[in-house]
KETI-920071 format. One line per field, with one value per atom (N, C-alpha, C): residue number from 1; residue in one letter; atom name; x, y, z negated. Coordinates in Angstrom, 2 decimals. Atoms other than C-alpha are relative to their C-alpha. Layout:
<sites>
rovo [NUM_...]
guti [A_...]
tortor [CA_...]
x [X_...]
y [Y_...]
z [Z_...]
</sites>
This chain:
<sites>
rovo [1_1_1_2_2_2_3_3_3_4_4_4_5_5_5_6_6_6_7_7_7_8_8_8_9_9_9_10_10_10_11_11_11_12_12_12_13_13_13_14_14_14_15_15_15_16_16_16_17_17_17_18_18_18_19_19_19_20_20_20_21_21_21_22_22_22_23_23_23_24_24_24_25_25_25_26_26_26_27_27_27_28_28_28_29_29_29_30_30_30_31_31_31_32_32_32_33_33_33_34_34_34_35_35_35_36_36_36_37_37_37_38_38_38_39_39_39_40_40_40_41_41_41_42_42_42_43_43_43_44_44_44_45_45_45_46_46_46_47_47_47_48_48_48_49_49_49_50_50_50_51_51_51_52_52_52_53_53_53_54_54_54_55_55_55_56_56_56_57_57_57_58_58_58_59_59_59_60_60_60_61_61_61_62_62_62_63_63_63_64_64_64_65_65_65_66_66_66_67_67_67_68_68_68_69_69_69_70_70_70_71_71_71_72_72_72_73_73_73_74_74_74_75_75_75_76_76_76_77_77_77_78_78_78_79_79_79_80_80_80_81_81_81_82_82_82_83_83_83_84_84_84_85_85_85_86_86_86_87_87_87_88_88_88_89_89_89_90_90_90_91_91_91_92_92_92_93_93_93_94_94_94_95_95_95_96_96_96_97_97_97_98_98_98_99_99_99_100_100_100_101_101_101_102_102_102_103_103_103]
guti [M_M_M_N_N_N_Y_Y_Y_N_N_N_L_L_L_S_S_S_S_S_S_I_I_I_A_A_A_A_A_A_F_F_F_L_L_L_V_V_V_A_A_A_V_V_V_T_T_T_Q_Q_Q_N_N_N_Y_Y_Y_Q_Q_Q_L_L_L_N_N_N_K_K_K_K_K_K_W_W_W_T_T_T_F_F_F_K_K_K_D_D_D_H_H_H_N_N_N_T_T_T_K_K_K_T_T_T_R_R_R_K_K_K_K_K_K_F_F_F_P_P_P_K_K_K_Y_Y_Y_L_L_L_A_A_A_L_L_L_N_N_N_F_F_F_L_L_L_S_S_S_F_F_F_L_L_L_I_I_I_N_N_N_L_L_L_V_V_V_V_V_V_L_L_L_N_N_N_L_L_L_V_V_V_V_V_V_T_T_T_Y_Y_Y_F_F_F_G_G_G_E_E_E_E_E_E_K_K_K_L_L_L_I_I_I_Q_Q_Q_I_I_I_A_A_A_G_G_G_Q_Q_Q_I_I_I_A_A_A_G_G_G_I_I_I_G_G_G_V_V_V_A_A_A_M_M_M_G_G_G_F_F_F_N_N_N_F_F_F_L_L_L_G_G_G_S_S_S_Y_Y_Y_L_L_L_I_I_I_I_I_I_F_F_F_A_A_A_K_K_K_H_H_H_E_E_E_E_E_E_N_N_N_E_E_E_D_D_D_G_G_G]
tortor [N_CA_C_N_CA_C_N_CA_C_N_CA_C_N_CA_C_N_CA_C_N_CA_C_N_CA_C_N_CA_C_N_CA_C_N_CA_C_N_CA_C_N_CA_C_N_CA_C_N_CA_C_N_CA_C_N_CA_C_N_CA_C_N_CA_C_N_CA_C_N_CA_C_N_CA_C_N_CA_C_N_CA_C_N_CA_C_N_CA_C_N_CA_C_N_CA_C_N_CA_C_N_CA_C_N_CA_C_N_CA_C_N_CA_C_N_CA_C_N_CA_C_N_CA_C_N_CA_C_N_CA_C_N_CA_C_N_CA_C_N_CA_C_N_CA_C_N_CA_C_N_CA_C_N_CA_C_N_CA_C_N_CA_C_N_CA_C_N_CA_C_N_CA_C_N_CA_C_N_CA_C_N_CA_C_N_CA_C_N_CA_C_N_CA_C_N_CA_C_N_CA_C_N_CA_C_N_CA_C_N_CA_C_N_CA_C_N_CA_C_N_CA_C_N_CA_C_N_CA_C_N_CA_C_N_CA_C_N_CA_C_N_CA_C_N_CA_C_N_CA_C_N_CA_C_N_CA_C_N_CA_C_N_CA_C_N_CA_C_N_CA_C_N_CA_C_N_CA_C_N_CA_C_N_CA_C_N_CA_C_N_CA_C_N_CA_C_N_CA_C_N_CA_C_N_CA_C_N_CA_C_N_CA_C_N_CA_C_N_CA_C_N_CA_C_N_CA_C_N_CA_C_N_CA_C_N_CA_C_N_CA_C_N_CA_C_N_CA_C_N_CA_C_N_CA_C_N_CA_C]
x [0.85_0.00_0.89_-0.71_1.21_0.03_-0.14_2.52_-0.98_1.00_0.17_-1.37_1.28_-2.85_0.00_-0.11_-1.60_-0.19_0.11_-1.31_-1.44_1.41_-4.83_-0.86_0.77_-6.22_0.23_-0.31_-4.43_-0.69_0.67_-5.79_-1.48_1.45_-9.36_-0.33_0.22_-9.08_0.17_-0.25_-7.61_-1.13_1.08_-10.28_-1.28_1.21_-13.06_0.05_-0.15_-11.71_-0.08_0.03_-11.15_-1.41_1.39_-14.69_-0.81_0.77_-16.16_0.39_-0.45_-14.02_-0.47_0.45_-14.80_-1.51_1.46_-18.51_-0.50_0.53_-19.02_0.68_-0.72_-16.32_0.27_-0.39_-15.00_-1.22_1.14_-18.26_-1.32_1.17_-20.73_-1.26_1.11_-22.94_-0.57_0.57_-25.12_-1.28_1.28_-28.11_0.09_-0.11_-26.84_0.48_-0.42_-26.53_1.34_-1.34_-23.02_-0.03_0.02_-23.98_-0.26_0.27_-25.04_1.26_-1.15_-21.83_1.33_-1.29_-19.09_0.57_-0.58_-18.73_0.60_-0.53_-18.26_1.29_-1.18_-15.78_1.17_-1.03_-13.85_0.57_-0.45_-13.69_0.83_-0.75_-12.53_1.39_-1.29_-9.76_0.90_-0.80_-8.64_0.53_-0.43_-8.51_1.10_-1.03_-6.52_1.32_-1.19_-4.09_0.68_-0.56_-3.65_0.65_-0.58_-3.04_1.34_-1.25_-0.39_1.09_-0.97_1.34_0.44_-0.34_1.19_0.97_-0.87_2.74_1.37_-1.27_5.42_0.81_-0.72_6.33_0.42_-0.40_6.36_1.24_-1.15_8.76_1.25_-1.16_11.06_0.45_-0.34_10.93_0.75_-0.58_11.79_1.19_-1.07_14.18_1.02_-0.98_15.92_-0.50_0.43_15.74_0.72_-0.66_17.84_-1.03_0.92_16.30_-0.67_0.57_15.83_-1.07_0.99_13.99_-1.26_1.15_11.78_-0.82_0.70_10.94_-0.75_0.65_10.20_-1.21_1.12_8.01_-1.16_1.06_6.11_-0.70_0.58_5.61_-0.91_0.82_4.37_-1.26_1.16_2.08_-1.03_0.90_0.63_-0.73_0.63_-0.01_-1.08_0.99_-1.77_-1.19_1.09_-3.78_-0.85_0.75_-4.75_-0.94_0.84_-6.03_-1.17_1.05_-7.95_-1.04_0.89_-9.39_-0.90_0.82_-10.53_-1.05_0.97_-12.13_-1.10_1.01_-13.88_-0.96_0.85_-15.15_-0.91_0.75_-16.25_-1.06_0.90_-17.84_-0.95_0.82_-19.24_-0.53_0.42_-19.31_-0.84_0.70_-20.35_-0.59_0.56_-21.77_-1.35_1.29_-24.61_-0.94_0.98_-27.51_-1.23_1.19_-30.26_-1.25_1.27_-33.77_-0.80_0.93_-36.18_-1.17_1.15_-38.99_-1.27_1.17_-41.39_-0.12_0.10_-40.57_1.02]
y [-1.18_0.00_1.24_-1.27_3.51_0.66_-0.61_5.38_1.14_-1.07_8.31_-0.58_0.66_6.02_-0.61_0.55_4.30_1.08_-1.12_7.65_0.49_-0.42_8.68_-1.02_1.05_5.33_0.04_-0.07_5.63_1.21_-1.20_9.18_-0.26_0.27_8.03_-1.00_0.97_5.04_0.68_-0.69_7.21_0.98_-0.96_9.92_-0.73_0.77_7.33_-0.56_0.54_5.66_1.11_-1.12_9.01_0.57_-0.48_10.10_-0.87_0.92_7.00_0.14_-0.17_7.42_1.32_-1.31_11.14_0.03_-0.02_10.62_-0.74_0.84_7.86_0.24_-0.05_8.48_1.43_-1.35_12.06_0.90_-0.93_13.90_-0.69_0.78_11.13_0.36_-0.31_11.81_-1.32_1.29_8.71_0.15_-0.22_10.32_0.35_-0.49_11.81_-1.09_0.97_9.72_0.41_-0.24_9.38_0.71_-0.60_10.34_1.50_-1.43_13.76_0.77_-0.74_14.73_-0.40_0.47_12.64_0.84_-0.85_14.76_1.29_-1.21_17.86_-0.32_0.42_15.99_-0.26_0.26_14.83_1.32_-1.32_18.42_0.71_-0.62_19.68_-0.62_0.68_17.07_0.34_-0.39_17.93_1.42_-1.37_21.61_0.01_0.12_20.67_-0.48_0.49_18.76_1.13_-1.13_21.83_1.01_-0.90_23.99_-0.55_0.64_21.50_0.28_-0.24_21.85_1.46_-1.43_25.65_0.33_-0.28_25.80_-0.63_0.66_23.27_0.81_-0.74_25.24_1.39_-1.30_28.57_-0.14_0.22_27.20_-0.27_0.35_25.70_1.20_-1.17_28.85_1.04_-1.07_31.20_-0.43_0.43_29.05_-0.92_0.83_26.82_-1.41_1.33_23.37_-1.14_1.07_21.44_-0.98_1.04_18.18_0.35_-0.34_19.42_1.09_-1.05_22.50_-0.62_0.67_20.27_-0.76_0.73_18.11_0.97_-1.01_21.19_0.59_-0.52_22.54_-0.97_1.00_19.29_-0.07_0.01_19.27_1.23_-1.22_22.88_-0.13_0.19_22.04_-0.94_0.96_19.06_0.66_-0.67_21.16_0.98_-0.99_23.97_-0.70_0.71_21.57_-0.78_0.76_19.43_0.92_-0.96_22.47_0.46_-0.42_23.67_-1.10_1.14_20.20_-0.23_0.20_19.84_1.09_-1.10_23.29_-0.12_0.19_22.62_-1.12_1.13_19.28_0.40_-0.38_20.74_1.06_-1.14_23.95_-0.17_0.11_22.83_-1.42_1.35_19.10_-0.68_0.70_17.72_0.96_-1.00_20.91_-0.47_0.33_20.36_1.17_-1.04_22.39_-0.26_0.15_22.98_0.21_-0.09_22.47_1.18_-1.06_25.40_-0.64_0.51_24.94_0.07_-0.12_26.00_-1.16_1.17_22.87_-0.01]
z [0.00_0.00_0.00_-0.06_0.80_-1.38_1.33_-2.26_-0.22_0.16_-1.60_-0.32_0.28_-1.49_-1.40_1.35_-4.64_-1.04_0.94_-6.38_-0.09_0.00_-5.35_-0.74_0.67_-6.48_-1.51_1.43_-9.84_-0.64_0.52_-10.31_-0.19_0.09_-9.60_-1.10_1.07_-11.93_-1.36_1.27_-14.70_-0.34_0.25_-14.31_-0.38_0.30_-14.31_-1.42_1.35_-17.45_-1.05_0.94_-19.18_-0.15_0.06_-18.30_-0.95_0.85_-19.93_-1.47_1.39_-23.06_-0.58_0.48_-23.36_-0.20_0.08_-22.71_-1.24_1.07_-25.24_-1.34_1.26_-27.84_-0.45_0.41_-27.85_-0.19_0.04_-27.09_-0.36_0.43_-28.06_0.79_-0.91_-25.04_0.52_-0.37_-24.79_0.83_-0.65_-23.08_1.48_-1.36_-19.83_0.95_-1.01_-16.70_0.60_-0.52_-15.30_1.34_-1.34_-11.75_-0.03_0.12_-13.03_-0.39_0.52_-14.84_0.62_-0.49_-13.24_1.14_-1.06_-10.05_-0.55_0.63_-12.22_-0.76_0.75_-14.41_0.94_-1.01_-11.34_0.53_-0.48_-10.03_-1.07_1.10_-13.45_-0.11_0.09_-13.54_1.18_-1.17_-10.02_-0.18_0.27_-10.98_-1.07_1.03_-14.09_0.59_-0.69_-11.89_0.78_-0.74_-9.69_-0.95_1.00_-12.78_-0.48_0.40_-13.89_1.04_-1.07_-10.51_0.06_-0.02_-10.62_-1.12_1.14_-14.09_0.23_-0.30_-13.12_1.00_-1.04_-10.01_-0.47_0.56_-11.87_-0.87_0.87_-14.46_0.83_-0.83_-11.82_0.82_-0.80_-9.68_-0.83_0.81_-12.53_-0.85_0.89_-14.57_0.64_-0.69_-12.03_0.25_-0.44_-10.49_-0.71_0.72_-12.99_-0.54_0.45_-14.16_-1.33_1.30_-17.72_0.13_-0.26_-16.42_0.62_-0.62_-14.26_-1.04_1.05_-17.26_-0.91_0.84_-19.38_0.72_-0.78_-16.58_0.05_-0.02_-16.40_-1.36_1.35_-20.17_-0.20_0.11_-20.05_0.85_-0.88_-17.12_-0.59_0.63_-18.93_-1.16_1.15_-22.04_0.41_-0.46_-20.18_0.65_-0.69_-17.99_-0.99_0.99_-20.98_-0.79_0.70_-22.86_0.86_-0.93_-19.80_0.18_-0.22_-19.24_-1.22_1.19_-22.86_-0.14_0.11_-22.94_1.04_-1.04_-19.63_-0.34_0.39_-20.90_-1.15_1.20_-24.23_0.28_-0.22_-22.96_1.18_-1.22_-19.60_0.21_-0.39_-18.86_-1.08_1.08_-22.25_-1.03_0.92_-23.79_-0.53_0.63_-26.21_0.22_-0.28_-24.83_-0.85_0.85_-27.33_0.84_-0.70_-26.07_-0.52_0.43_-26.15_-0.74_0.73_-28.61_0.86_-0.88_-25.85_0.96_-0.84_-23.95_1.04]
</sites>
């Protein structure tokens, strides 16, 4: 299998597994159907991945291409993307919306 296709497949498997864990365990959302929220979750994760790449490239561009800088940039990218992903999941994807009393 082509390494690009392998990478895409791994990303999709990881996002699917993470969605299920977040839905049932982290955010305890047992009522919403997966087909309603999963596309939004997938888009959020893809955006988080792009944020990771932007941070990585900014660090490497401004601080140099040495291996240690690249690793630091990846760590910074993961941290920023992880925070963005959690906030997006908490505030948008799995947000608890209170029902109106009027119905």
